[in-house]
C-alpha positions as CSV (number, residue, x, y, z in Angstrom):
1,X,0.0,0.0,0.0
2,X,1.3,3.5,-0.9
3,X,0.2,6.6,1.0
4,X,1.1,10.2,0.1
5,X,0.2,13.3,2.0
6,X,0.6,16.7,0.5
7,X,0.3,20.0,2.4
8,X,-0.1,23.3,0.6
9,X,-0.7,26.9,1.5
10,X,-2.9,28.0,-1.4
11,X,-4.8,30.2,-1.6
12,X,-2.6,32.4,0.6
13,X,-3.4,32.1,4.3
14,X,-5.2,28.7,4.1
15,X,-4.0,25.1,4.5
16,X,-5.0,22.5,1.9
17,X,-4.3,18.8,2.6
18,X,-4.4,16.3,-0.3
19,X,-4.2,12.5,0.6
20,X,-3.7,9.7,-1.9
21,X,-3.9,6.0,-0.9
22,X,-3.1,3.3,-3.4
23,X,-3.3,-0.5,-3.1
24,X,-0.9,-1.6,-5.8
25,X,-1.9,-5.3,-5.8
26,X,-5.7,-4.6,-6.0
27,X,-5.1,-1.7,-8.4
28,X,-7.5,0.4,-6.3
29,X,-7.1,3.7,-4.6
30,X,-8.7,6.9,-3.3
31,X,-7.8,10.6,-3.2
32,X,-9.2,13.4,-1.0
33,X,-8.6,17.1,-0.7
34,X,-9.7,19.3,2.2
35,X,-9.4,23.0,3.0
36,X,-8.6,23.1,6.7
37,X,-8.7,26.9,7.2
38,X,-10.4,29.6,5.3
39,X,-8.5,32.8,4.9
40,X,-11.8,34.8,4.5
41,X,-13.2,33.7,7.9
42,X,-13.8,35.5,10.1
43,X,-14.5,38.5,7.9
44,X,-12.8,41.7,9.1
45,X,-15.0,44.3,10.7
46,X,-15.3,47.7,8.8
């Protein structure tokens, strides 16, 4: 089984995690992507 985790900081100020899991013998796998923080929240007060 192969696992790969990728962390990115795009868009600026946010954290994106991409996870890929592959079972080479079964020729199956899955991928997921999640935005963990939103740079637009909370919205600044005027």
